[in-house]
Backbone bond lengths (Angstrom), bond angles and torsions (degrees), N, CA, C in turn:
res aa  C-N    CA-C-N  psi(-1)  N-CA   C-N-CA  omega(-1)  CA-C   N-CA-C  phi
1 M - - - 1.453 - - 1.521 109.32 -
2 P 1.315 117.60 129.76 1.469 120.07 176.60 1.534 110.80 -67.23
3 L 1.326 115.64 140.73 1.456 121.15 -179.96 1.524 109.41 -116.69
4 N 1.317 116.26 168.65 1.457 123.16 -175.55 1.530 110.54 -98.20
5 F 1.318 115.58 71.10 1.452 121.65 172.19 1.523 106.71 -119.66
6 P 1.345 119.33 153.38 1.459 121.13 -173.20 1.528 114.10 -58.83
7 S 1.295 117.56 -32.98 1.455 121.77 -179.96 1.524 107.98 -138.02
8 T 1.296 115.02 167.92 1.460 118.18 175.64 1.517 108.67 -117.62
9 W 1.289 116.20 148.30 1.446 122.59 177.71 1.512 107.11 -127.04
10 P 1.299 116.67 141.02 1.465 118.09 -179.92 1.527 110.56 -69.03
11 L 1.307 114.92 129.14 1.453 120.21 174.82 1.522 107.68 -99.57
12 E 1.310 116.37 145.35 1.462 120.74 179.12 1.530 108.58 -87.09
13 V 1.320 114.81 104.62 1.471 121.68 -178.05 1.519 108.36 -110.76
14 R 1.322 116.03 134.91 1.466 121.98 178.47 1.524 109.37 -135.84
15 Q 1.309 113.88 158.70 1.463 119.26 173.19 1.520 107.30 -103.79
16 R 1.318 115.24 126.58 1.465 121.54 179.82 1.519 108.37 -133.20
17 A 1.314 115.04 125.94 1.467 121.53 179.46 1.527 111.03 50.99
18 G 1.326 116.11 40.02 1.456 120.47 177.02 1.514 115.08 79.78
19 R 1.337 118.02 4.80 1.466 121.73 -179.28 1.518 109.90 -122.49
20 L 1.316 116.07 144.60 1.457 120.31 175.21 1.526 109.47 -77.91
21 T 1.334 114.88 137.80 1.463 121.36 175.55 1.526 107.85 -130.38
22 V 1.317 115.32 159.55 1.460 121.50 178.16 1.524 107.65 -131.32
23 F 1.331 115.80 142.72 1.458 119.36 178.63 1.520 109.65 -79.34
24 D 1.321 115.52 126.08 1.461 122.11 176.83 1.526 107.64 -102.08
25 P 1.344 117.76 108.69 1.466 119.29 -177.84 1.529 113.64 -66.86
26 A 1.318 118.21 -23.42 1.465 120.13 178.35 1.530 110.94 -74.16
27 R 1.328 116.01 -41.50 1.468 120.42 179.12 1.523 111.89 -88.86
28 R 1.324 116.07 -10.38 1.470 123.80 178.40 1.524 112.57 57.67
29 R 1.320 115.46 43.39 1.469 119.88 177.36 1.525 109.46 -161.42
30 F 1.332 114.72 164.31 1.452 120.26 174.61 1.524 108.73 -81.07
31 V 1.329 115.92 139.13 1.461 122.18 179.48 1.533 108.00 -129.00
32 P 1.336 117.47 155.85 1.472 119.00 178.81 1.528 111.29 -57.66
33 L 1.319 115.43 136.95 1.459 121.04 -178.46 1.527 109.80 -89.95
34 T 1.327 115.38 93.95 1.460 122.82 175.50 1.526 107.52 -99.38
35 P 1.320 118.71 166.51 1.468 119.25 176.12 1.534 112.79 -57.96
36 E 1.322 117.94 -38.73 1.467 120.18 177.88 1.528 110.83 -67.44
37 E 1.328 117.07 -38.79 1.469 120.26 178.76 1.523 110.93 -65.20
38 W 1.331 116.88 -34.99 1.457 121.77 176.70 1.537 109.69 -58.61
39 V 1.325 116.15 -44.86 1.468 121.26 178.11 1.528 109.95 -66.91
40 R 1.322 116.77 -45.45 1.472 121.06 -177.98 1.536 110.96 -59.43
41 Q 1.331 117.23 -43.72 1.460 119.92 -178.18 1.526 112.11 -69.73
42 H 1.333 116.81 -35.15 1.464 118.98 175.69 1.534 110.82 -68.77
43 L 1.321 116.98 -38.86 1.466 119.74 176.41 1.525 110.06 -63.64
44 L 1.311 117.56 -44.05 1.465 121.24 177.98 1.524 110.52 -58.10
45 A 1.327 117.33 -46.00 1.464 121.26 179.23 1.529 110.42 -62.33
46 Y 1.328 117.23 -41.33 1.464 121.22 178.40 1.528 110.58 -62.20
47 L 1.324 116.89 -46.90 1.460 120.28 -178.24 1.518 111.71 -62.48
48 V 1.326 116.83 -43.16 1.461 120.93 -177.19 1.533 111.26 -75.93
49 N 1.327 116.93 -48.54 1.468 120.81 -172.15 1.519 114.17 -84.08
50 D 1.323 118.19 -31.07 1.457 120.60 -176.19 1.527 113.00 -104.97
51 R 1.303 117.81 -37.81 1.461 121.58 -176.49 1.522 112.89 -98.46
52 G 1.341 118.18 -4.43 1.457 121.94 174.63 1.514 115.87 75.98
53 C 1.325 118.18 19.71 1.467 120.36 178.06 1.527 109.01 -72.41
54 P 1.325 118.46 127.52 1.464 119.74 179.23 1.533 110.54 -66.00
55 L 1.324 115.58 129.95 1.464 119.96 178.25 1.525 110.27 -58.60
56 S 1.324 116.41 -35.81 1.469 120.39 -178.44 1.529 112.71 -66.44
57 L 1.343 117.57 -17.39 1.467 121.22 179.56 1.533 111.65 -108.45
58 T 1.331 115.79 14.61 1.460 121.23 -177.18 1.526 109.73 -117.21
59 A 1.317 116.17 128.15 1.463 121.82 -179.42 1.522 109.78 -116.56
60 V 1.318 116.21 138.72 1.455 122.74 177.10 1.525 108.04 -108.76
61 E 1.332 116.12 137.98 1.466 123.19 -175.13 1.529 109.96 51.86
62 Y 1.303 113.86 59.04 1.464 124.08 -176.36 1.531 109.90 -74.62
63 A 1.320 116.59 118.40 1.465 121.70 -178.22 1.528 110.18 -77.90
64 L 1.344 114.77 136.33 1.457 120.39 176.06 1.520 108.79 -146.41
65 T 1.304 114.88 161.65 1.463 121.31 179.38 1.516 108.47 -123.06
66 L 1.332 115.08 134.21 1.455 121.03 179.48 1.515 108.03 -137.63
67 D 1.311 116.24 123.26 1.465 121.53 -177.37 1.517 111.44 53.11
68 G 1.331 116.04 38.55 1.458 121.58 177.72 1.519 115.24 77.48
69 R 1.343 117.35 2.57 1.466 121.26 -178.87 1.525 109.80 -109.12
70 P 1.334 116.42 140.20 1.473 119.19 179.32 1.531 111.45 -82.07
71 F 1.331 115.84 142.05 1.460 123.47 175.30 1.514 108.02 -137.96
72 R 1.325 115.81 167.99 1.465 121.49 174.74 1.520 108.89 -135.56
73 A 1.320 115.88 120.69 1.460 120.84 172.48 1.528 106.92 -83.65
74 D 1.322 117.09 137.77 1.462 119.98 -177.55 1.520 112.43 -58.48
75 L 1.320 116.50 -44.22 1.457 119.68 -176.44 1.523 108.92 -152.24
76 V 1.319 116.43 134.60 1.470 121.59 177.71 1.524 108.25 -133.71
77 V 1.327 115.63 126.46 1.462 122.14 174.85 1.523 107.19 -103.66
78 H 1.322 115.90 131.81 1.465 121.72 -178.20 1.519 110.85 -103.30
79 D 1.330 115.51 155.98 1.456 119.22 172.75 1.530 108.48 -81.39
80 R 1.293 116.69 -179.64 1.470 119.92 -175.11 1.533 113.18 -71.64
81 R 1.321 117.55 -9.14 1.470 121.72 174.31 1.521 111.34 -94.75
82 G 1.345 116.62 -1.41 1.460 121.08 178.66 1.514 114.67 90.43
83 Q 1.343 117.11 7.21 1.458 120.55 179.49 1.529 110.03 -89.10
84 P 1.345 118.08 141.71 1.471 119.86 177.67 1.528 111.17 -58.72
85 L 1.316 115.04 131.72 1.453 122.66 -178.12 1.527 110.62 -112.60
86 L 1.338 116.23 -42.02 1.457 123.25 -178.11 1.517 108.42 -135.95
87 A 1.322 116.34 133.32 1.458 121.67 173.74 1.524 107.73 -120.08
88 A 1.331 116.33 136.89 1.460 120.64 -177.76 1.516 110.63 -129.22
89 E 1.313 114.42 143.91 1.468 123.01 175.91 1.517 107.47 -119.34
90 C 1.324 116.72 126.79 1.462 122.47 -179.97 1.522 110.25 -110.63
91 K 1.291 114.93 137.62 1.463 122.91 173.72 1.516 107.65 -120.68
92 E 1.319 116.77 157.91 1.460 118.47 176.66 1.524 109.00 -71.03
93 P 1.347 117.46 158.18 1.469 120.44 -173.23 1.528 115.36 -55.42
94 G 1.305 119.75 -29.56 1.463 120.98 -179.20 1.515 114.61 -79.46
95 V 1.316 117.99 -7.22 1.464 122.35 -177.04 1.525 109.26 -96.63
96 T 1.309 116.54 130.13 1.457 121.70 178.93 1.526 109.84 -69.06
97 V 1.322 115.52 134.59 1.466 119.22 172.98 1.517 106.92 -101.56
98 G 1.300 115.05 119.88 1.445 120.67 -177.40 1.503 109.91 -153.74
99 P 1.316 116.67 -149.75 1.464 120.65 -176.67 1.527 113.93 -57.81
100 A 1.333 118.95 -36.23 1.464 120.42 -178.34 1.527 111.04 -65.25
101 A 1.334 117.60 -41.13 1.467 120.80 178.83 1.523 110.64 -67.31
102 L 1.330 116.76 -40.33 1.468 119.65 177.71 1.526 110.84 -66.22
103 E 1.316 116.70 -38.10 1.467 119.87 178.35 1.525 110.84 -64.68
104 Q 1.340 117.02 -41.31 1.465 121.20 176.79 1.526 110.02 -57.72
105 L 1.319 116.39 -46.54 1.458 120.95 -179.98 1.528 111.11 -67.51
106 A 1.313 117.40 -36.51 1.467 120.80 177.89 1.525 111.11 -63.65
107 V 1.323 116.47 -36.69 1.468 120.12 176.10 1.523 109.57 -62.51
108 Y 1.333 117.31 -48.50 1.466 120.79 177.52 1.526 110.61 -58.26
109 N 1.321 115.47 -36.36 1.451 119.24 -175.44 1.529 112.84 -71.86
110 R 1.316 117.45 -14.02 1.469 118.41 172.60 1.521 109.80 -60.92
111 A 1.331 117.43 -32.64 1.462 121.27 177.29 1.533 111.58 -88.87
112 L 1.327 117.21 -36.49 1.456 120.87 -174.29 1.527 113.61 -77.73
113 R 1.332 116.23 -44.91 1.466 123.19 -176.76 1.533 111.69 65.43
114 A 1.341 117.15 36.65 1.467 122.16 176.27 1.527 109.20 -72.46
115 R 1.325 116.30 153.70 1.466 121.02 -179.37 1.519 112.99 -90.84
116 Y 1.335 116.80 -12.31 1.470 120.78 179.52 1.515 109.23 -132.75
117 L 1.332 115.57 139.76 1.458 122.44 175.96 1.523 108.63 -123.50
118 L 1.319 116.04 140.51 1.455 121.14 -179.82 1.521 108.59 -139.00
119 V 1.317 116.95 129.38 1.466 121.85 173.10 1.523 107.89 -121.16
120 T 1.330 115.33 142.11 1.460 119.95 -179.15 1.518 111.02 -153.66
121 N 1.317 114.55 150.02 1.461 120.50 167.94 1.529 108.94 -115.31
122 G 1.306 115.96 15.94 1.451 122.23 -179.17 1.513 113.17 87.24
123 L 1.322 116.65 -20.81 1.461 121.70 179.68 1.522 110.82 -108.06
124 E 1.320 116.04 -38.90 1.464 122.43 176.47 1.518 107.98 -119.72
125 H 1.332 116.08 141.54 1.461 121.55 -179.55 1.523 108.45 -132.62
126 Y 1.308 115.90 137.41 1.462 121.36 174.59 1.514 107.92 -130.47
127 C 1.328 114.98 127.12 1.457 120.87 -179.23 1.520 108.30 -128.19
128 C 1.317 115.78 137.12 1.453 118.28 175.40 1.525 110.12 -134.91
129 A 1.320 113.77 147.83 1.454 122.43 175.10 1.525 106.95 -98.37
130 L 1.315 115.95 135.00 1.458 121.31 -178.29 1.518 110.51 -107.01
131 D 1.307 115.42 141.21 1.460 121.97 167.90 1.524 104.14 -107.75
132 L 1.330 115.66 92.50 1.464 120.44 -172.99 1.522 113.64 -61.04
133 P 1.338 119.98 -44.25 1.468 118.50 179.92 1.537 112.94 -61.12
134 R 1.329 116.94 -37.70 1.476 120.85 -178.83 1.524 112.43 -89.36
135 Q 1.325 116.68 -7.99 1.468 122.40 -178.34 1.528 111.74 56.16
136 T 1.342 114.85 46.87 1.460 120.84 176.81 1.527 108.69 -125.88
137 H 1.325 115.08 166.19 1.462 120.35 176.85 1.522 109.37 -147.12
138 R 1.325 114.72 159.99 1.464 120.10 173.27 1.520 107.41 -141.56
139 F 1.320 115.62 139.16 1.453 120.86 178.51 1.518 109.64 -79.21
140 L 1.318 116.49 143.96 1.455 123.20 -178.36 1.520 109.82 -110.10
141 D 1.328 116.17 148.65 1.464 120.50 175.31 1.517 111.21 -69.59
142 Q 1.320 116.15 -33.73 1.459 120.80 176.10 1.518 108.79 -153.95
143 L 1.306 115.57 158.73 1.452 121.46 179.07 1.521 109.76 -73.37
144 P 1.336 118.36 129.25 1.467 119.92 177.22 1.533 111.27 -64.55
145 R 1.314 115.78 161.65 1.468 120.29 173.83 1.527 108.24 -66.00
146 Y 1.324 116.12 156.96 1.467 122.26 -174.98 1.529 111.67 -51.88
147 G 1.322 117.82 -45.95 1.462 121.15 -177.95 1.519 113.87 -63.52
148 D 1.333 117.36 -17.42 1.464 121.96 -179.28 1.524 112.86 -101.26
149 L 1.316 117.31 -3.00 1.479 119.91 -177.86 1.506 111.10 -72.39
């Protein structure tokens, strides 16, 4: 399915044991190709190839703990000191991205403390910059390049 990203990058898709898989360069392995994974891999390619995020500082399905409970953020980009800079939540294309998806990511961000949040279903994208000390946010027209985050 075509997605709404500025450019497209070829993903390495293979069939294994009757199932489609896609190579995830962040996890360095093939993973099952679900509709959400399709969005996640395109977002990863966009962040690395278009926005200049270093692959080495980008984690997919990033494990975190909040109030003693385990969670997984779809994608987390770190700054050069290893601190979370951007957290992203991906939904499959048929799922609406709105307040519920942003709230889910905001909950994760209580543990992460990233300065940017991004939610996408591959067709619609919402990105906001956070001012953590003032507890305010502003929506952005597009995600800045890594060096400007």
